[in-house]
N, C-alpha and C positions, 0 to 999 in steps of 0.2 A: 713224223711224230714227234709229241711233246712231254716225254717224256720231264718227269721233275721240275714243268712249266709253271707255277701254284698263282703265277700271276695273271689275270688277264689284261693282255696294255689298252683294251677297247680301240685300237686301231689309230692311237696318239702318244705319241712324243712323250716323253718321263715329265717333262716340263708343264706342258700341255694335260697329262694327266689328271699331277696335280693341284693343278691348279683348279679343272674342273671339278675334282672332287673337296678341293675344300670351300667351293663354292655350294656344293651342293648339303654338304657339310653341314654348312650355317644357315642354309634355305630351311633344312630340315630340325633343328632350333628350334631358330623362328618357330615357324607356322607347323611344327609335328604331325607335318605332313606332306609329302610332296609325290608326285607322278612322275616316273620315269619307265627308262626301260629294265625289263627284269636284272640283263647283262650290268647294269650301272648301277642297278637295286644292291645284288653281289658284291661290287666291288666297292662300295659306299657300305657298307652293312662292315667288313673289314676294313674299316678305314678311319668310325665314326666309333664304334665300341669304344675300341681304347682309350679314347676321349674324354667318354662319360666316363670311363672307371675312374679315369683321372679328377674326375669332380667331383668324385666321394671323397676327397682329402678334405671337403670341408671342416669335418670336426677334430683335425688333426692340427696342432698349432699353425703359428700363423707362418712361421717361414716354409713348412714342408706345401699352404697351399698359394703360395705367393710362388712359390716354384714350381706347382701344377700351374697355375694362370698362367705363366710365360711359356709352358711348353706348350695346351692347347693353343695359348696364341701366335707362338711360330709357328701350327699347322694351319689356323684359320684365316688368321692376319682379319678378324672381324670382333674389336672391341666389344660390338652388342649383343653379339653370339655370345662370346666368351662368358658378358656377364649372367644373361637367361642361362648357361649353361651352369654357372656355377650357381647358383641363386634357384632360380624355378626347377631346373630340370634334377636339381642335384637334390631337390628337397622331395620330389617322387619318388627316384629311384635309389632313395638308401637303402632298404631296405632289401632291394633285388639284388643278386649273385650274382649275376649276367642276364643274356639274353633283351637288351633291353630295344631293339627294332623286331617288326613284325615287317613281312610282305607278302600281299596278297597281290596276287595275279589276278589283270584283268580283260584276259584276250589277246589278238593280234591289231594292232595299227591298222587303219587303211591306206593302200599306198605301198609301204615298204614289207608289210608281213610283220614287223616286228612286235615279240612277245612285247606285255606292256604288263606297268605292275606298282601298286600303292609301295611306299616306305614308311611307316609312323614308328615313331614312339610308342611303346607298349602301355605306360602309365597313363597315357592321353585320354588313347577310347573308351571314352566312361560304359560305352553301348556293351562292348567284348568282354571289359572290367564285371558286368553286371551277369552277365550270361556264365563267366568263368565263377563265381561265388553259388550260380544257381546250382553249377555242377559238381560244386565241391560238396556240399549240401548233402547232395545227392547220392553219395558218391558210398557213404558208409554198406555196407552189402551184410557182412556178418553181425553187427548188431543190431540192423534194422530184424532180419530171421530170426536174431533172439527174443529180443523182445517183443515183437509178434506173438512166436510160441506162445512164451511165457504168458503174453495178455490172452493167450485163449485158453492155455492153460486153466490159471488159476484164479487170477479175479476176477473172473465172467462168471466162472460156477462159485465161487464163492458169494456174488452178489446174488446171484437167483436163488442158490439154498437161504440167507440168511433174508428174504422176500420172504420165500416161504414160512421160515420159523415168524417170522413177523407176524405173515397174516396168519398161522394157525393160532398165536399167541395173543392177536385182537379179537380171533369167534371164541376162545373160550373163555377169556375173561369177558366178551358181550354176554355170555350163555350164562356165568355166574353172575354176572349181576343184576342181568334178567331174574333170576330163579331169586336172590336174594332180595331186592329192593321191591319190586313191581308188587303192587297193593293188589291189583285186581286175582295174583297168584295167590298170595296169601289169605285174603279174605274165602276165595274156594276152600281152602283147606283148613279153614276154619267153621263155614259150616259144614264138612263134611263129617267135621269130628261131633258135633251139636249133632247133627243126622241120628249117629250111631251111638250114644249117650242117652239119648231121646227112644231109642226101639229097646235098649240093654234093661230099662229103667221098666216099660211095657211088658217084658218081658217075666218080670223079674215081680210085678203086681200082678199078672196072668197067677203063676205061680203062686 
């Protein structure tokens, strides 16, 4: 039984295991993604994430930064990996509160059937960041329902009513201008008035 055994020894001695994890951590910092077994990736995640958190001390005074760099170098024993970690990686992960790595399983390995995976730094996978941004933009359910309900209730009806009112006003204005300004209609009215006066004069002469 394995009660209270939190460390996966990976079938190696302590010195061999620490050297292997330090080498894998340096490779992950340099290349941002490595291909390994799932058991090693899970052990590496516990090993490297505290070191990445140490690199976020770059905003502190120089003494604190120097102390953090010495602690990380004592674990990795690779000055190029330390420089990359405190430079490029620290800038990318500055706003992230944790969870700097991602494990993506790729199936079983031919031969020994070992579970294989990718382990990568989260902020350096641009494709996953684009997908995350799209999902975040589409999450607001309540606000979307409210906005659609408001759009269906108020603006569309108001626009339709305004269009009808405008059309009615245009029709009435056209008819009024035709009655007032059309010369043919005014000439017809004057001819009818002249005929009525001439008929009245003829009746008066007969009498």
